[in-house]
N, C-alpha and C positions, 0 to 999 in steps of 0.2 A: 642570661639575658637580664640586664639590670632593670628593665621596665616591668619585670614580673615580681620583684620583691623589694622591700624596703629593709635596709640593714639597720638594726636597732643598737647593736653593740659589736665590738671587736675584741672579744676576750683573748687573752694570751694562753693558747692551748698547746699541750705537748702531745702531738701525734694522736689525735682522738680517733675513735671508731665512730662512724656514722651508722646509726640504726634507723632503718626505714620502717615506719609503723603507720602508714596511711591506710585508712579504712575504705571499704567500698568494693573490695575484690573478694576472691575466694578465701573464706575463713571458716572452714568446717569446724564445728564444735566450739566456735569462738575462741580457738586456741591462741591465735595471734593477739586478739583483743585482750584476753585475760593475761597473757604473758606481758604485754606492754603495760597494762594497767598495774599489774603487780610490781613490775620493775620500777615504774615511775611514781608509785603511790607515795613513798616517803622521801623522794628526792627533792632537793631544793634547786629547781630549774630556773634558768634565766633565758629570756627570749633573745635570740640572736638575729633572726630575720622573720619577717611576716610577708607571705606571698599575697599577690593581688587576687582575692577571691572572685571579684567581679569579672576578671579576665579569664579565670581558670574554671569556675564552677557554673553549672546550670542550676539556678536557684529554684527552678520548677521541680527539679528532682531532689535537690537538697535545700529545702525551704528553711528560712530562718524561723526561730521560735519567738512568738509574740507573747509578751508578759502582760496579763490583764489583772488589774486590781479594782474590784467593784465596777467592772465594766469599762475602766479607763486603760487605754493602751499606754503602758509605762515604758515601752521600748522593745527593741528586737535584739536577739542574740543571733549573730550571723555565723555560719560555718566558716572555719578558718583552716589555713595551712601554715604551719609555723616550724621554724628550726629553733630548737632549744638546746641548751647545754647543761650538763651536770657532771658529777663524778660518781664512780661506782664505789663499792665498799673498800677498795684498795687505793682509792684516790686517782684512778685512771680517768682521763677526760673522755666524755661521751657526748656526741651530738645526736639528737633525736629529731627526725622529721615526722611530724605528727599532724593529724587532721584528716581532711577528706581527700580521697583520690581525685585528681583533676578530671574534669569532663572535656576540657579543650587544651590545645597547644601542648601536647605531650612531649614533642621533640624539644621545643623551646624550654619547657619546664625541666626536662631531664638535663639539658645543657646547663641551666641555671643552678640546679642542685649540685651537679658535679663541679661547676666553677666555685661554688661556695665551699665544697669539700676540699678542693685543692687550695683555696685561699687559707684554710685553717690547717693545712698540712695533714689532712686525714690519711691514716695508714691503711684503712680497710672500710668497706661498706658492707653491712649485713642487713638483709631484709628478712622480715618475719611473715610467715603464711602457713596455711594448713589446708589440706584437701582431703576429700573422701577417698578411701582406698579399700580394696578387698583384703583387709587385715583384721585379726581378732582383737577384741578388747582385753583378752586374757594374756596377751604378750606385751612386753615393753614397747612403748611408742617409739617408732623410729623416725629419724630425719633423713630426707634426701635433699639434694641441692640443685639449684641452678647457679652456675658460677662462670666467671670469666677465666678461670684458671683450672686446668685438669687436676693438678695436685690438691688444690683446695677442695674441689668437688669430691674427690675420693676420700678426703678426710671426713667428710660428712656422710656420704653415701650417694650413689647415683642410680639412675634408671638407664638400663642398657638399651642400645638401639636408638632409633629416631622416633620421637613423639611430637606430634603437632597438636598443640592445645592453645586456646585463647590466652592472651597475655594481659597482665595488669601493668600499671605504670612502673612498678618495681623493676620489671623486666626491661623497660625502656631505660631506666637509670643504670641498670647493670650493663646494658649495651653501650651506653655512653661512657661508663667507667672503662670498659675494655678499650675504647678508642684512645684514652689518655693514659693507659697503663696503670690504672688504680684497681687493686684487687677488690672484687665484689662477689659476695656469696648470698644467694637466697636460701634461707633455712625453712624447709617445708615439713611440717609434722604430718604424718599419715594418721588420719582419724578413721576408725572403722566406719564403713559406709552406712551401716545401720544406726550409728550414733552421731551422724554428721550434723543433724539439725537440732541437737541438744548440746548444752555445755559439756565439754569433754576436757576436764582440767589436766589429764595426763598429757594431752597435746601441748598445753601451756608449759608444763614442767619440762618437757623435752626441748622446747624452744629456749627457755631460760638456761637450761643446761648447755644448749648449743652456743649461746652467747659466751659462756665460759670456755668451752672446749675449743671453739674456733677463734673467738675474739679476745680471750683472756679477760673477760669482763665478769665481775662477781657481784651479784645482786641478791637481796633477801628474797626468799621464796614465799613469804607470807603464809597463807593457809593452803597453797596449791597442792602440796603433797597430801594433806588430810582430805582435801576436796576430791582429789583423784582417787583415794582409797574408798571414799563414800560412794563415788560414782561407779566404781568397779563393783561394789556390793549391790547397788541398785540394778546394774546391768546383768549381773549374775542371776539375780532374782527374776528379772523379766525374761531372760532367755530360758531359765529353767521351767517356765510355765508352758513352753511349746516344744514338742519333740522336733518339729521342723527347724526351729531356731537352734536348738541344741545341736542338731546334725550340721547345720550351716556353720556354726562356730567351730565345731570339731574339724570340719573340712578345711576351714581357713587356718586352723592351727597346724594341721598336717602340711599344708602348702607353705605356710610361713616358716615352719621348722626345717622343711626340706631345702628351701632356698637359702635359709640362713646357714645351714650346715655346710653347704658347698661354697659359701662365700660369694654368692652371685647376687647379693643384694636382697632386700626384703620385699621387693615388688614382684608380682607376676608379670604379665606382658604389658607393653605400652598400650595395646588396644584396650586391655582391661582398665588401665588407668584413665585413658581418654574417655572411655564410656562412663566411668563413675563421675568424672568431673563434669561432663556434659549433662548427665542426669541431675547432678546437684544444682547446676546453673538453671536448668529448666524448673526445678522445684522452687528455686528462689524467685 
């Protein structure tokens, strides 16, 4: 829908991947935020399109920042939604949809995003997210997918059976992608439920690795791996102070290893997942 964005440039791109990085939805351990921040930190990005924030955002929930100097209002910084372009370490073209998750007109917004993706011959759409799950911090962080394609979903990892959970706008974009035949995958890092409200860099590492595994995109990792090791040590220390917590982690390890060994995916049941997500949302 052209009334929702203003096109700033028309770069000549070679089958880019579109990475969805809108904030405002489930991001346990700030994994998606840290992954996107690390990926884009040293990139030379160009703005391709700017969406109409007045039409899409509720400024009472996403208020602009007022800048005061000696009591003088020198201006406001408004929340934005932008499509930017850059290249990864191998020169692959990448589009990034960044900014705030819209509050309004999700269907029109999703149509506009996919129209832009098709205009630039996008070959794949990848979303970044993280949710709390009953998994231990002592095991590698796993990714599971929401996808428009079963083969792509199984390349990442899947949750078996039917699960009904609240959706973010990334899911609406994925649905629109499926209607036009554009491959789309949501990459979701599983963050231990007991670490979901603190930064969990291992989740960000898994997401950046997923961009390479699924999208063929290579980015610098910054300090993420060192940060993940430091967080692991802190969690080990905290857990060791409580016999109850030690027992909980050991139980999660047994469950994780058992499911992993039979190739049935790293998650317990859909009910467990839905319960953790709903609990996380209530806490927020």
